[in-house]
N, C-alpha and C positions, 0 to 999 in steps of 0.2 A: 388694801384687800377688798375683794368683791364678794358679795353674798352669792353663793352658788344657787343656780336654779335646778330644776329637776333633771336637766340634761347634762349638767356640769358638776355633779356632786362627786367628791372624792370617793373612789372605790374602796371597798374593804381591803383589797390587796395593797393599795397605795398607803392606806392608813397603817396597816400591819408592817409594811416595809419601812415606813418612817419611824415607827416604834422600835423596830429591830435596829435601825441605824443609830438611834439615840442611845439604846442600850449598849451597842458596840462601842460608841464613843465614850460612854461612861466607864466601861470595863477597861478600855485602852488608857484612859486617864489614870485609873487606879494602878494599872501595871507600870505606867511611866513614872508615877510618883514613887512607887516602891523601888524601881530601878534607880531613881535619883537619890533616894536615901542610901541605897547600897553604895553608889558611887561616892557620895559624900563621906561615908564611913571609911572609905579607902583613900581619902584625901584627893579625890578627883572632883574638886569643887566646880571647876569651870564646866566640865561635862555635865555634872549634876544640874547646874544652873540652866544649861541649854535644854535639858529635859523638862525642867520646871517651866521654862518659857514656852516650850512646845505644848506642854500640858495646859497652860493657860489658854492658848489659842484653841486647843481642842475642846476645852470646857466652854468656851464662847460658842463654838460650833454646836456643841451638845445643847446648850441653852436655846440657841436659835432653832434647832431641830425640834426640841420639845415645844416651843411656842408654836411652830408651824403644825406640829402634830395635834396640839389642842385645837387650833383653828380648823384643821381638816376634820377632826372628830365632830366639830360643831357645824360643819358644812361650809366653812369658809375656804376660799382658795387664795393663795398668794401668788402674784405675778413673779415668776422667776427672774425676770429682767430687772427687778428692783435690787438685786444683789450685785 
């Protein structure tokens, strides 16, 4: 990460978009887990497990997005090429 100077500070729009993305990922995870429970209740365990696995990956993405959001709010930028 690099400390942003006055010409390279994250814009309010970027920070807002990052927050919206993190919120969307969180809501998606909740919906997927709910669907996984319903699938498991109907003995579709393999399909339920696939949704749980997908949810884990999305939770990781949400965590990363929140970390980057906190950095952006404090004026730090992350090189996208690091991912």
